[in-house]
N, CA, C and O atoms as a CHARMM CRD file, in Angstrom:
* protein
*
  388
    1    1 MET  N    -25.59800  -8.60400  -1.34100 PROA 1      0.00000
    2    1 MET  CA   -24.47700  -7.96000  -1.97900 PROA 1      0.00000
    3    1 MET  C    -23.70200  -7.29500  -0.87100 PROA 1      0.00000
    4    1 MET  O    -24.34000  -6.71400   0.00700 PROA 1      0.00000
    5    2 GLY  N    -22.32300  -7.32700  -0.82600 PROA 2      0.00000
    6    2 GLY  CA   -21.49200  -6.79000   0.18300 PROA 2      0.00000
    7    2 GLY  C    -21.40600  -5.30000   0.07800 PROA 2      0.00000
    8    2 GLY  O    -21.83100  -4.65900  -0.88300 PROA 2      0.00000
    9    3 LYS  N    -20.82600  -4.79800   1.13200 PROA 3      0.00000
   10    3 LYS  CA   -20.54000  -3.35900   1.27300 PROA 3      0.00000
   11    3 LYS  C    -19.53800  -2.83600   0.18800 PROA 3      0.00000
   12    3 LYS  O    -18.46100  -3.41700   0.05800 PROA 3      0.00000
   13    4 VAL  N    -19.84600  -1.79100  -0.57100 PROA 4      0.00000
   14    4 VAL  CA   -18.92900  -1.23300  -1.39700 PROA 4      0.00000
   15    4 VAL  C    -18.07000  -0.12800  -0.65600 PROA 4      0.00000
   16    4 VAL  O    -18.60700   0.84000  -0.11800 PROA 4      0.00000
   17    5 TRP  N    -16.78900  -0.32100  -0.66000 PROA 5      0.00000
   18    5 TRP  CA   -15.91600   0.55200   0.07800 PROA 5      0.00000
   19    5 TRP  C    -15.59900   1.82400  -0.75400 PROA 5      0.00000
   20    5 TRP  O    -15.76100   1.82600  -1.97500 PROA 5      0.00000
   21    6 PRO  N    -15.17200   2.83900  -0.11700 PROA 6      0.00000
   22    6 PRO  CA   -14.72600   4.03500  -0.85900 PROA 6      0.00000
   23    6 PRO  C    -13.65800   3.75000  -1.83300 PROA 6      0.00000
   24    6 PRO  O    -12.78400   2.92400  -1.57000 PROA 6      0.00000
   25    7 VAL  N    -13.69000   4.39600  -2.94800 PROA 7      0.00000
   26    7 VAL  CA   -12.77400   4.08200  -4.03300 PROA 7      0.00000
   27    7 VAL  C    -11.79000   5.37000  -4.22400 PROA 7      0.00000
   28    7 VAL  O    -10.65200   5.24500  -4.67800 PROA 7      0.00000
   29    8 LYS  N    -12.27500   6.45200  -3.88200 PROA 8      0.00000
   30    8 LYS  CA   -11.44300   7.65500  -4.02600 PROA 8      0.00000
   31    8 LYS  C    -10.39700   7.86400  -2.85000 PROA 8      0.00000
   32    8 LYS  O    -10.66600   7.56800  -1.68600 PROA 8      0.00000
   33    9 LEU  N     -9.34800   8.32500  -3.19600 PROA 9      0.00000
   34    9 LEU  CA    -8.38000   8.66400  -2.12400 PROA 9      0.00000
   35    9 LEU  C     -7.93300  10.05900  -2.35500 PROA 9      0.00000
   36    9 LEU  O     -7.57900  10.45100  -3.46700 PROA 9      0.00000
   37   10 ARG  N     -7.95500  10.87700  -1.19500 PROA 10     0.00000
   38   10 ARG  CA    -7.56300  12.24500  -1.36300 PROA 10     0.00000
   39   10 ARG  C     -6.69300  12.72100  -0.24500 PROA 10     0.00000
   40   10 ARG  O     -6.95900  12.37700   0.90600 PROA 10     0.00000
   41   11 TYR  N     -5.71900  13.45300  -0.49600 PROA 11     0.00000
   42   11 TYR  CA    -4.84600  14.07000   0.47400 PROA 11     0.00000
   43   11 TYR  C     -5.31000  15.47000   0.81100 PROA 11     0.00000
   44   11 TYR  O     -5.71900  16.18400  -0.10400 PROA 11     0.00000
   45   12 THR  N     -5.27700  15.92200   2.07500 PROA 12     0.00000
   46   12 THR  CA    -5.35700  17.32100   2.35900 PROA 12     0.00000
   47   12 THR  C     -4.19600  17.96500   1.95900 PROA 12     0.00000
   48   12 THR  O     -3.16000  17.32200   1.78900 PROA 12     0.00000
   49   13 PRO  N     -4.26400  19.36600   1.76100 PROA 13     0.00000
   50   13 PRO  CA    -3.03400  19.99300   1.31400 PROA 13     0.00000
   51   13 PRO  C     -1.87800  19.81900   2.39900 PROA 13     0.00000
   52   13 PRO  O     -0.69700  19.69500   2.07200 PROA 13     0.00000
   53   14 ARG  N     -2.30000  19.82000   3.64600 PROA 14     0.00000
   54   14 ARG  CA    -1.34600  19.68700   4.69600 PROA 14     0.00000
   55   14 ARG  C     -0.62800  18.22300   4.66100 PROA 14     0.00000
   56   14 ARG  O      0.57400  18.10700   4.90400 PROA 14     0.00000
   57   15 ALA  N     -1.36400  17.24900   4.37700 PROA 15     0.00000
   58   15 ALA  CA    -0.82700  15.84600   4.33000 PROA 15     0.00000
   59   15 ALA  C      0.05300  15.81000   3.12200 PROA 15     0.00000
   60   15 ALA  O      1.17700  15.32300   3.24500 PROA 15     0.00000
   61   16 LEU  N     -0.34200  16.27400   1.97400 PROA 16     0.00000
   62   16 LEU  CA     0.47300  16.21100   0.85400 PROA 16     0.00000
   63   16 LEU  C      1.76500  16.93500   1.05800 PROA 16     0.00000
   64   16 LEU  O      2.81600  16.40100   0.70300 PROA 16     0.00000
   65   17 SER  N      1.74600  18.16100   1.62700 PROA 17     0.00000
   66   17 SER  CA     2.98600  18.85800   1.98900 PROA 17     0.00000
   67   17 SER  C      3.80400  18.02300   2.92200 PROA 17     0.00000
   68   17 SER  O      5.01800  17.96000   2.72800 PROA 17     0.00000
   69   18 GLU  N      3.28400  17.41200   3.86300 PROA 18     0.00000
   70   18 GLU  CA     4.08600  16.55100   4.85400 PROA 18     0.00000
   71   18 GLU  C      4.70900  15.41000   4.16100 PROA 18     0.00000
   72   18 GLU  O      5.86500  15.11100   4.46300 PROA 18     0.00000
   73   19 VAL  N      4.04700  14.71300   3.23000 PROA 19     0.00000
   74   19 VAL  CA     4.64200  13.55200   2.56000 PROA 19     0.00000
   75   19 VAL  C      5.80600  14.09600   1.73300 PROA 19     0.00000
   76   19 VAL  O      6.91600  13.56600   1.79000 PROA 19     0.00000
   77   20 GLU  N      5.53400  15.20500   0.92800 PROA 20     0.00000
   78   20 GLU  CA     6.60300  15.78500   0.13500 PROA 20     0.00000
   79   20 GLU  C      7.84200  16.22400   0.86900 PROA 20     0.00000
   80   20 GLU  O      8.96200  16.00400   0.40700 PROA 20     0.00000
   81   21 ARG  N      7.64400  16.84800   2.02000 PROA 21     0.00000
   82   21 ARG  CA     8.75800  17.30300   2.79900 PROA 21     0.00000
   83   21 ARG  C      9.55800  16.10100   3.41600 PROA 21     0.00000
   84   21 ARG  O     10.78200  16.14200   3.54100 PROA 21     0.00000
   85   22 ALA  N      8.76900  15.00000   3.80500 PROA 22     0.00000
   86   22 ALA  CA     9.44500  13.83100   4.39900 PROA 22     0.00000
   87   22 ALA  C     10.38600  13.18900   3.34400 PROA 22     0.00000
   88   22 ALA  O     11.58600  12.97500   3.51600 PROA 22     0.00000
   89   23 ILE  N      9.63900  12.90300   2.18100 PROA 23     0.00000
   90   23 ILE  CA    10.40200  12.23100   1.09000 PROA 23     0.00000
   91   23 ILE  C     11.61400  12.99800   0.60700 PROA 23     0.00000
   92   23 ILE  O     12.65800  12.41100   0.32200 PROA 23     0.00000
   93   24 SER  N     11.47200  14.33900   0.51400 PROA 24     0.00000
   94   24 SER  CA    12.57300  15.21100   0.17400 PROA 24     0.00000
   95   24 SER  C     13.70700  15.17300   1.20800 PROA 24     0.00000
   96   24 SER  O     14.87800  15.11000   0.83700 PROA 24     0.00000
   97   25 TYR  N     13.37600  15.21100   2.45800 PROA 25     0.00000
   98   25 TYR  CA    14.36600  15.20000   3.53700 PROA 25     0.00000
   99   25 TYR  C     15.11200  13.80000   3.52200 PROA 25     0.00000
  100   25 TYR  O     16.33600  13.74100   3.64200 PROA 25     0.00000
  101   26 ILE  N     14.38600  12.77700   3.38100 PROA 26     0.00000
  102   26 ILE  CA    15.07400  11.43300   3.26100 PROA 26     0.00000
  103   26 ILE  C     15.86500  11.32900   2.10500 PROA 26     0.00000
  104   26 ILE  O     16.96900  10.78900   2.17900 PROA 26     0.00000
  105   27 ALA  N     15.38200  11.83500   0.91100 PROA 27     0.00000
  106   27 ALA  CA    16.21700  11.74200  -0.37000 PROA 27     0.00000
  107   27 ALA  C     17.54700  12.46000  -0.23100 PROA 27     0.00000
  108   27 ALA  O     18.53200  12.03300  -0.83300 PROA 27     0.00000
  109   28 GLU  N     17.61000  13.54300   0.54700 PROA 28     0.00000
  110   28 GLU  CA    18.89500  14.26300   0.72100 PROA 28     0.00000
  111   28 GLU  C     19.93400  13.30400   1.28600 PROA 28     0.00000
  112   28 GLU  O     21.11800  13.41500   0.96600 PROA 28     0.00000
  113   29 ARG  N     19.52300  12.40300   2.08800 PROA 29     0.00000
  114   29 ARG  CA    20.44700  11.56200   2.87300 PROA 29     0.00000
  115   29 ARG  C     20.54000  10.11500   2.14100 PROA 29     0.00000
  116   29 ARG  O     21.59500   9.49000   2.03000 PROA 29     0.00000
  117   30 SER  N     19.37000   9.70600   1.69200 PROA 30     0.00000
  118   30 SER  CA    19.38400   8.44700   1.05000 PROA 30     0.00000
  119   30 SER  C     18.28900   8.28500  -0.03900 PROA 30     0.00000
  120   30 SER  O     17.13100   7.99900   0.26400 PROA 30     0.00000
  121   31 PRO  N     18.71600   8.48600  -1.36700 PROA 31     0.00000
  122   31 PRO  CA    17.76600   8.37300  -2.35600 PROA 31     0.00000
  123   31 PRO  C     16.87900   7.03400  -2.32300 PROA 31     0.00000
  124   31 PRO  O     15.65400   7.03300  -2.44600 PROA 31     0.00000
  125   32 GLU  N     17.68300   5.89000  -2.13700 PROA 32     0.00000
  126   32 GLU  CA    17.07300   4.64900  -2.00300 PROA 32     0.00000
  127   32 GLU  C     16.08600   4.60400  -0.85000 PROA 32     0.00000
  128   32 GLU  O     14.99900   4.04000  -0.97700 PROA 32     0.00000
  129   33 GLY  N     16.45900   5.19100   0.26400 PROA 33     0.00000
  130   33 GLY  CA    15.53100   5.18300   1.46700 PROA 33     0.00000
  131   33 GLY  C     14.28000   5.91400   1.10300 PROA 33     0.00000
  132   33 GLY  O     13.18700   5.45900   1.44000 PROA 33     0.00000
  133   34 ALA  N     14.39400   7.05700   0.41100 PROA 34     0.00000
  134   34 ALA  CA    13.18100   7.82500  -0.01400 PROA 34     0.00000
  135   34 ALA  C     12.30400   6.97600  -0.91000 PROA 34     0.00000
  136   34 ALA  O     11.08100   6.99500  -0.77100 PROA 34     0.00000
  137   35 ARG  N     12.87700   6.26200  -1.78700 PROA 35     0.00000
  138   35 ARG  CA    12.11000   5.43000  -2.70500 PROA 35     0.00000
  139   35 ARG  C     11.46800   4.32400  -1.89400 PROA 35     0.00000
  140   35 ARG  O     10.32500   3.96300  -2.17700 PROA 35     0.00000
  141   36 ASN  N     12.12500   3.78200  -0.92600 PROA 36     0.00000
  142   36 ASN  CA    11.48100   2.75600  -0.07200 PROA 36     0.00000
  143   36 ASN  C     10.25000   3.26600   0.71400 PROA 36     0.00000
  144   36 ASN  O      9.23700   2.57500   0.82300 PROA 36     0.00000
  145   37 VAL  N     10.36800   4.46200   1.24100 PROA 37     0.00000
  146   37 VAL  CA     9.29300   5.08200   2.08000 PROA 37     0.00000
  147   37 VAL  C      8.14000   5.32800   1.09200 PROA 37     0.00000
  148   37 VAL  O      7.00100   4.96300   1.38200 PROA 37     0.00000
  149   38 ALA  N      8.42900   5.96600  -0.11500 PROA 38     0.00000
  150   38 ALA  CA     7.32100   6.25900  -1.08600 PROA 38     0.00000
  151   38 ALA  C      6.72000   5.01000  -1.49800 PROA 38     0.00000
  152   38 ALA  O      5.49200   4.92700  -1.53300 PROA 38     0.00000
  153   39 ASP  N      7.51000   3.95500  -1.83900 PROA 39     0.00000
  154   39 ASP  CA     6.84000   2.69800  -2.29100 PROA 39     0.00000
  155   39 ASP  C      5.93300   2.07700  -1.18600 PROA 39     0.00000
  156   39 ASP  O      4.80800   1.63900  -1.42700 PROA 39     0.00000
  157   40 ARG  N      6.49100   2.07600  -0.00500 PROA 40     0.00000
  158   40 ARG  CA     5.65700   1.50600   1.14500 PROA 40     0.00000
  159   40 ARG  C      4.36000   2.33700   1.33100 PROA 40     0.00000
  160   40 ARG  O      3.27500   1.80000   1.55200 PROA 40     0.00000
  161   41 LEU  N      4.52900   3.63300   1.23200 PROA 41     0.00000
  162   41 LEU  CA     3.32400   4.53000   1.37400 PROA 41     0.00000
  163   41 LEU  C      2.30300   4.14700   0.18900 PROA 41     0.00000
  164   41 LEU  O      1.13100   3.88000   0.45200 PROA 41     0.00000
  165   42 ASN  N      2.73200   4.13400  -0.94700 PROA 42     0.00000
  166   42 ASN  CA     1.87800   3.77400  -1.97600 PROA 42     0.00000
  167   42 ASN  C      1.16100   2.33500  -1.75800 PROA 42     0.00000
  168   42 ASN  O     -0.05200   2.17800  -1.89800 PROA 42     0.00000
  169   43 HSD  N      1.96100   1.42400  -1.43900 PROA 43     0.00000
  170   43 HSD  CA     1.42700   0.05800  -1.14600 PROA 43     0.00000
  171   43 HSD  C      0.39800   0.08200  -0.10900 PROA 43     0.00000
  172   43 HSD  O     -0.67200  -0.51000  -0.25400 PROA 43     0.00000
  173   44 LEU  N      0.70200   0.76000   0.93900 PROA 44     0.00000
  174   44 LEU  CA    -0.19800   0.88100   2.14400 PROA 44     0.00000
  175   44 LEU  C     -1.50400   1.55900   1.76400 PROA 44     0.00000
  176   44 LEU  O     -2.57200   1.19000   2.25200 PROA 44     0.00000
  177   45 LEU  N     -1.40600   2.61000   0.84100 PROA 45     0.00000
  178   45 LEU  CA    -2.66500   3.33500   0.48200 PROA 45     0.00000
  179   45 LEU  C     -3.50400   2.44200  -0.47200 PROA 45     0.00000
  180   45 LEU  O     -4.73300   2.50100  -0.43700 PROA 45     0.00000
  181   46 ILE  N     -2.86500   1.64000  -1.30100 PROA 46     0.00000
  182   46 ILE  CA    -3.61900   0.66600  -2.14400 PROA 46     0.00000
  183   46 ILE  C     -4.40400  -0.35000  -1.19000 PROA 46     0.00000
  184   46 ILE  O     -5.60000  -0.58000  -1.36900 PROA 46     0.00000
  185   47 LEU  N     -3.72900  -0.89200  -0.25800 PROA 47     0.00000
  186   47 LEU  CA    -4.35000  -1.80700   0.66200 PROA 47     0.00000
  187   47 LEU  C     -5.50600  -1.04600   1.51200 PROA 47     0.00000
  188   47 LEU  O     -6.53100  -1.64200   1.84300 PROA 47     0.00000
  189   48 LEU  N     -5.28200   0.24000   1.82200 PROA 48     0.00000
  190   48 LEU  CA    -6.26100   0.99000   2.56300 PROA 48     0.00000
  191   48 LEU  C     -7.57100   1.17200   1.71500 PROA 48     0.00000
  192   48 LEU  O     -8.67900   1.13300   2.24900 PROA 48     0.00000
  193   49 ARG  N     -7.39900   1.36400   0.42100 PROA 49     0.00000
  194   49 ARG  CA    -8.59300   1.47300  -0.34000 PROA 49     0.00000
  195   49 ARG  C     -9.40500   0.10900  -0.34600 PROA 49     0.00000
  196   49 ARG  O    -10.62000   0.12900  -0.54300 PROA 49     0.00000
  197   50 GLU  N     -8.80900  -0.91800  -0.15600 PROA 50     0.00000
  198   50 GLU  CA    -9.48500  -2.30500  -0.18600 PROA 50     0.00000
  199   50 GLU  C    -10.03500  -2.50700   1.15800 PROA 50     0.00000
  200   50 GLU  O    -11.09700  -3.11600   1.29000 PROA 50     0.00000
  201   51 HSD  N     -9.33800  -2.00400   2.25200 PROA 51     0.00000
  202   51 HSD  CA    -9.64400  -2.30800   3.64200 PROA 51     0.00000
  203   51 HSD  C     -9.68700  -0.93700   4.41300 PROA 51     0.00000
  204   51 HSD  O     -8.77500  -0.71100   5.20900 PROA 51     0.00000
  205   52 PRO  N    -10.64200  -0.04300   4.23900 PROA 52     0.00000
  206   52 PRO  CA   -10.44900   1.24200   4.75800 PROA 52     0.00000
  207   52 PRO  C    -10.54700   1.38500   6.28500 PROA 52     0.00000
  208   52 PRO  O    -10.17800   2.42300   6.83300 PROA 52     0.00000
  209   53 PHE  N    -11.03600   0.36200   6.96100 PROA 53     0.00000
  210   53 PHE  CA   -11.11700   0.49400   8.38900 PROA 53     0.00000
  211   53 PHE  C    -10.02900  -0.33100   9.05000 PROA 53     0.00000
  212   53 PHE  O    -10.17000  -0.70600  10.21500 PROA 53     0.00000
  213   54 SER  N     -8.89700  -0.63800   8.30600 PROA 54     0.00000
  214   54 SER  CA    -7.74600  -1.48200   8.91100 PROA 54     0.00000
  215   54 SER  C     -6.96700  -0.68800   9.82900 PROA 54     0.00000
  216   54 SER  O     -6.28600  -1.28800  10.66000 PROA 54     0.00000
  217   55 GLY  N     -6.96500   0.66700   9.80100 PROA 55     0.00000
  218   55 GLY  CA    -6.24700   1.50200  10.73200 PROA 55     0.00000
  219   55 GLY  C     -6.83200   1.42200  12.14700 PROA 55     0.00000
  220   55 GLY  O     -7.97100   0.98900  12.32200 PROA 55     0.00000
  221   56 THR  N     -6.12800   1.80000  13.06300 PROA 56     0.00000
  222   56 THR  CA    -6.52000   1.79400  14.49200 PROA 56     0.00000
  223   56 THR  C     -7.36700   3.10500  14.70700 PROA 56     0.00000
  224   56 THR  O     -7.01800   4.17500  14.20900 PROA 56     0.00000
  225   57 SER  N     -8.44900   2.96700  15.44400 PROA 57     0.00000
  226   57 SER  CA    -9.21100   4.16600  15.82300 PROA 57     0.00000
  227   57 SER  C     -8.29400   4.89500  16.89000 PROA 57     0.00000
  228   57 SER  O     -7.57800   4.26100  17.66400 PROA 57     0.00000
  229   58 ASN  N     -8.37400   6.29600  16.86900 PROA 58     0.00000
  230   58 ASN  CA    -7.67600   6.95900  17.90600 PROA 58     0.00000
  231   58 ASN  C     -8.65100   7.95000  18.53500 PROA 58     0.00000
  232   58 ASN  O     -9.84100   7.92500  18.21900 PROA 58     0.00000
  233   59 ARG  N     -8.16100   8.83100  19.43100 PROA 59     0.00000
  234   59 ARG  CA    -8.91300   9.65800  20.24700 PROA 59     0.00000
  235   59 ARG  C     -9.72800  10.73100  19.43200 PROA 59     0.00000
  236   59 ARG  O    -10.65700  11.34900  19.95300 PROA 59     0.00000
  237   60 TYR  N     -9.36700  10.90400  18.23700 PROA 60     0.00000
  238   60 TYR  CA   -10.05100  11.98000  17.42500 PROA 60     0.00000
  239   60 TYR  C    -11.14500  11.25400  16.63400 PROA 60     0.00000
  240   60 TYR  O    -10.90600  10.41600  15.76400 PROA 60     0.00000
  241   61 ARG  N    -12.38300  11.65700  17.01800 PROA 61     0.00000
  242   61 ARG  CA   -13.57800  10.89200  16.41600 PROA 61     0.00000
  243   61 ARG  C    -13.49800  10.90900  14.94000 PROA 61     0.00000
  244   61 ARG  O    -13.33000  11.92600  14.26700 PROA 61     0.00000
  245   62 GLY  N    -13.63900   9.61800  14.45500 PROA 62     0.00000
  246   62 GLY  CA   -13.71500   9.37300  13.04200 PROA 62     0.00000
  247   62 GLY  C    -12.31600   9.24800  12.29100 PROA 62     0.00000
  248   62 GLY  O    -12.22800   8.97800  11.09300 PROA 62     0.00000
  249   63 THR  N    -11.26300   9.46900  13.11000 PROA 63     0.00000
  250   63 THR  CA    -9.88300   9.44300  12.58900 PROA 63     0.00000
  251   63 THR  C     -9.26000   8.07100  12.92200 PROA 63     0.00000
  252   63 THR  O     -9.42400   7.49300  13.99600 PROA 63     0.00000
  253   64 ARG  N     -8.53700   7.61700  11.90200 PROA 64     0.00000
  254   64 ARG  CA    -7.77600   6.38700  12.13300 PROA 64     0.00000
  255   64 ARG  C     -6.32700   6.54200  11.81700 PROA 64     0.00000
  256   64 ARG  O     -5.92700   7.47300  11.11800 PROA 64     0.00000
  257   65 THR  N     -5.48900   5.58400  12.35500 PROA 65     0.00000
  258   65 THR  CA    -3.99900   5.71700  12.13200 PROA 65     0.00000
  259   65 THR  C     -3.53500   4.40200  11.60500 PROA 65     0.00000
  260   65 THR  O     -3.97700   3.31800  11.98500 PROA 65     0.00000
  261   66 LEU  N     -2.58700   4.58000  10.67700 PROA 66     0.00000
  262   66 LEU  CA    -1.91100   3.36800  10.15000 PROA 66     0.00000
  263   66 LEU  C     -0.40800   3.66200  10.25100 PROA 66     0.00000
  264   66 LEU  O      0.03300   4.78000   9.98700 PROA 66     0.00000
  265   67 PHE  N      0.36600   2.64500  10.63500 PROA 67     0.00000
  266   67 PHE  CA     1.84400   2.76900  10.71700 PROA 67     0.00000
  267   67 PHE  C      2.44000   2.32700   9.48800 PROA 67     0.00000
  268   67 PHE  O      2.03400   1.34400   8.87000 PROA 67     0.00000
  269   68 LEU  N      3.46400   3.09500   9.10800 PROA 68     0.00000
  270   68 LEU  CA     4.13200   2.70000   7.79700 PROA 68     0.00000
  271   68 LEU  C      5.33100   1.75000   8.10900 PROA 68     0.00000
  272   68 LEU  O      6.46600   2.05000   7.74100 PROA 68     0.00000
  273   69 LYS  N      5.08700   0.69700   8.73500 PROA 69     0.00000
  274   69 LYS  CA     6.14000  -0.21900   9.12100 PROA 69     0.00000
  275   69 LYS  C      6.89000  -0.66700   7.95500 PROA 69     0.00000
  276   69 LYS  O      6.25200  -0.92200   6.93300 PROA 69     0.00000
  277   70 PRO  N      8.16800  -0.79900   7.96600 PROA 70     0.00000
  278   70 PRO  CA     9.08600  -0.75100   9.06300 PROA 70     0.00000
  279   70 PRO  C      9.61800   0.77200   9.24200 PROA 70     0.00000
  280   70 PRO  O     10.54000   1.06500  10.00400 PROA 70     0.00000
  281   71 HSD  N      8.97700   1.61500   8.51100 PROA 71     0.00000
  282   71 HSD  CA     9.48600   3.03400   8.57500 PROA 71     0.00000
  283   71 HSD  C      8.75800   3.72200   9.72200 PROA 71     0.00000
  284   71 HSD  O      7.62000   3.38100  10.04600 PROA 71     0.00000
  285   72 PRO  N      9.44800   4.72300  10.34900 PROA 72     0.00000
  286   72 PRO  CA     8.83800   5.37700  11.46400 PROA 72     0.00000
  287   72 PRO  C      7.87100   6.50200  11.08600 PROA 72     0.00000
  288   72 PRO  O      8.08300   7.65000  11.47700 PROA 72     0.00000
  289   73 TYR  N      6.89200   6.21300  10.38800 PROA 73     0.00000
  290   73 TYR  CA     5.87900   7.18800  10.00800 PROA 73     0.00000
  291   73 TYR  C      4.47200   6.62600  10.25000 PROA 73     0.00000
  292   73 TYR  O      4.20800   5.42400  10.28600 PROA 73     0.00000
  293   74 MET  N      3.60800   7.62100  10.41000 PROA 74     0.00000
  294   74 MET  CA     2.13900   7.28200  10.65700 PROA 74     0.00000
  295   74 MET  C      1.31300   8.10700   9.70200 PROA 74     0.00000
  296   74 MET  O      1.65300   9.25100   9.39800 PROA 74     0.00000
  297   75 VAL  N      0.16800   7.49700   9.20200 PROA 75     0.00000
  298   75 VAL  CA    -0.75700   8.10000   8.30800 PROA 75     0.00000
  299   75 VAL  C     -2.09200   8.25000   9.11100 PROA 75     0.00000
  300   75 VAL  O     -2.65000   7.28200   9.62600 PROA 75     0.00000
  301   76 TYR  N     -2.54700   9.48500   9.17800 PROA 76     0.00000
  302   76 TYR  CA    -3.82000   9.76500   9.86500 PROA 76     0.00000
  303   76 TYR  C     -4.84800   9.92000   8.75500 PROA 76     0.00000
  304   76 TYR  O     -4.60500  10.65900   7.80000 PROA 76     0.00000
  305   77 TYR  N     -5.99600   9.24100   8.85100 PROA 77     0.00000
  306   77 TYR  CA    -6.95500   9.43000   7.79800 PROA 77     0.00000
  307   77 TYR  C     -8.35400   9.31500   8.32700 PROA 77     0.00000
  308   77 TYR  O     -8.55100   8.94100   9.48300 PROA 77     0.00000
  309   78 GLN  N     -9.36100   9.63800   7.48300 PROA 78     0.00000
  310   78 GLN  CA   -10.70200   9.44800   7.72700 PROA 78     0.00000
  311   78 GLN  C    -11.39000   8.72800   6.52900 PROA 78     0.00000
  312   78 GLN  O    -10.97400   8.87100   5.38000 PROA 78     0.00000
  313   79 VAL  N    -12.42900   7.97200   6.83500 PROA 79     0.00000
  314   79 VAL  CA   -13.24500   7.38100   5.81300 PROA 79     0.00000
  315   79 VAL  C    -14.48500   8.19300   5.77400 PROA 79     0.00000
  316   79 VAL  O    -15.21500   8.20100   6.76600 PROA 79     0.00000
  317   80 ARG  N    -14.81600   8.94300   4.61400 PROA 80     0.00000
  318   80 ARG  CA   -15.86800   9.74700   4.51600 PROA 80     0.00000
  319   80 ARG  C    -16.73600   9.34500   3.22700 PROA 80     0.00000
  320   80 ARG  O    -16.28700   9.50700   2.09200 PROA 80     0.00000
  321   81 ASN  N    -17.96200   8.82800   3.46800 PROA 81     0.00000
  322   81 ASN  CA   -18.85200   8.51000   2.37800 PROA 81     0.00000
  323   81 ASN  C    -18.12400   7.71200   1.35900 PROA 81     0.00000
  324   81 ASN  O    -17.89300   6.52500   1.59300 PROA 81     0.00000
  325   82 ASP  N    -17.73300   8.27700   0.22200 PROA 82     0.00000
  326   82 ASP  CA   -17.16300   7.53700  -0.86500 PROA 82     0.00000
  327   82 ASP  C    -15.70500   7.72900  -1.08700 PROA 82     0.00000
  328   82 ASP  O    -15.19000   7.42200  -2.16300 PROA 82     0.00000
  329   83 GLU  N    -14.94200   8.29200   0.02500 PROA 83     0.00000
  330   83 GLU  CA   -13.59200   8.62200  -0.13700 PROA 83     0.00000
  331   83 GLU  C    -12.88300   8.38300   1.14300 PROA 83     0.00000
  332   83 GLU  O    -13.45500   8.38700   2.23300 PROA 83     0.00000
  333   84 ILE  N    -11.56500   8.16700   0.96400 PROA 84     0.00000
  334   84 ILE  CA   -10.60600   8.11200   2.04800 PROA 84     0.00000
  335   84 ILE  C     -9.84200   9.40500   2.03000 PROA 84     0.00000
  336   84 ILE  O     -9.27700   9.76300   0.99600 PROA 84     0.00000
  337   85 VAL  N     -9.79900  10.12400   3.13600 PROA 85     0.00000
  338   85 VAL  CA    -9.01900  11.42700   3.19700 PROA 85     0.00000
  339   85 VAL  C     -7.85400  11.26800   4.06400 PROA 85     0.00000
  340   85 VAL  O     -7.98400  10.96200   5.24900 PROA 85     0.00000
  341   86 VAL  N     -6.59700  11.48700   3.45200 PROA 86     0.00000
  342   86 VAL  CA    -5.36700  11.38900   4.30700 PROA 86     0.00000
  343   86 VAL  C     -5.21200  12.80300   4.80300 PROA 86     0.00000
  344   86 VAL  O     -5.10400  13.79600   4.08400 PROA 86     0.00000
  345   87 LEU  N     -5.21400  12.77300   6.17000 PROA 87     0.00000
  346   87 LEU  CA    -5.20900  14.05600   6.96500 PROA 87     0.00000
  347   87 LEU  C     -3.74700  14.45800   7.26400 PROA 87     0.00000
  348   87 LEU  O     -3.38500  15.62200   7.09400 PROA 87     0.00000
  349   88 ARG  N     -2.94700  13.54400   7.68600 PROA 88     0.00000
  350   88 ARG  CA    -1.62300  13.94400   8.26400 PROA 88     0.00000
  351   88 ARG  C     -0.68200  12.73700   7.85800 PROA 88     0.00000
  352   88 ARG  O     -1.11900  11.60000   7.68300 PROA 88     0.00000
  353   89 PHE  N      0.66500  13.09000   7.72400 PROA 89     0.00000
  354   89 PHE  CA     1.76500  12.11900   7.54600 PROA 89     0.00000
  355   89 PHE  C      2.83900  12.60700   8.51500 PROA 89     0.00000
  356   89 PHE  O      3.43600  13.67100   8.34800 PROA 89     0.00000
  357   90 ARG  N      3.06300  11.75000   9.56800 PROA 90     0.00000
  358   90 ARG  CA     3.97800  12.23600  10.62000 PROA 90     0.00000
  359   90 ARG  C      4.97900  11.14100  11.01600 PROA 90     0.00000
  360   90 ARG  O      4.74200   9.93400  10.96500 PROA 90     0.00000
  361   91 HSD  N      6.13900  11.71600  11.42100 PROA 91     0.00000
  362   91 HSD  CA     7.21500  10.86600  11.94100 PROA 91     0.00000
  363   91 HSD  C      6.77200  10.36500  13.29800 PROA 91     0.00000
  364   91 HSD  O      6.13500  11.12800  14.02500 PROA 91     0.00000
  365   92 THR  N      7.04800   9.20500  13.66800 PROA 92     0.00000
  366   92 THR  CA     6.61600   8.67900  14.99800 PROA 92     0.00000
  367   92 THR  C      7.31200   9.45500  16.19700 PROA 92     0.00000
  368   92 THR  O      6.79800   9.47400  17.31600 PROA 92     0.00000
  369   93 SER  N      8.42400  10.04900  15.92500 PROA 93     0.00000
  370   93 SER  CA     9.04600  10.74700  17.01900 PROA 93     0.00000
  371   93 SER  C      8.43400  12.14100  17.30400 PROA 93     0.00000
  372   93 SER  O      8.80100  12.80500  18.27300 PROA 93     0.00000
  373   94 ARG  N      7.55800  12.53500  16.49200 PROA 94     0.00000
  374   94 ARG  CA     6.86800  13.84600  16.72100 PROA 94     0.00000
  375   94 ARG  C      5.70100  13.59400  17.69200 PROA 94     0.00000
  376   94 ARG  O      5.17200  12.48800  17.79900 PROA 94     0.00000
  377   95 ARG  N      5.35300  14.60800  18.34900 PROA 95     0.00000
  378   95 ARG  CA     4.20100  14.54300  19.34300 PROA 95     0.00000
  379   95 ARG  C      2.99900  14.16400  18.63000 PROA 95     0.00000
  380   95 ARG  O      2.84500  14.40000  17.43100 PROA 95     0.00000
  381   96 ALA  N      2.08300  13.53300  19.41300 PROA 96     0.00000
  382   96 ALA  CA     0.86700  13.10100  18.67100 PROA 96     0.00000
  383   96 ALA  C     -0.04900  14.33900  18.37500 PROA 96     0.00000
  384   96 ALA  O      0.13900  15.44100  18.89000 PROA 96     0.00000
  385   97 LEU  N     -0.97300  14.07500  17.56900 PROA 97     0.00000
  386   97 LEU  CA    -1.77400  15.22100  17.06500 PROA 97     0.00000
  387   97 LEU  C     -2.59600  15.82200  18.25900 PROA 97     0.00000
  388   97 LEU  O     -3.33700  16.78700  18.07400 PROA 97     0.00000
């Protein structure tokens, strides 16, 4: 029998706040753009639940990064036991963590 991947997805309060702020900021300028980013993020997180190690390992032990292509955002996350924890949601123009 194959490995059972984590099924739960959880945002840290900080990550949730970052997503909400980014979507709100984009929506002020382009409601359609905000919907596109939100839809892409949701799609990416669905795929992440199926393939939790698809993100790139980075210098922070146990932390992985996914890019929200074609949008300029990154999702930082960790796979912990039975859940995926979204740690940060950042614009690519911002300094690395």
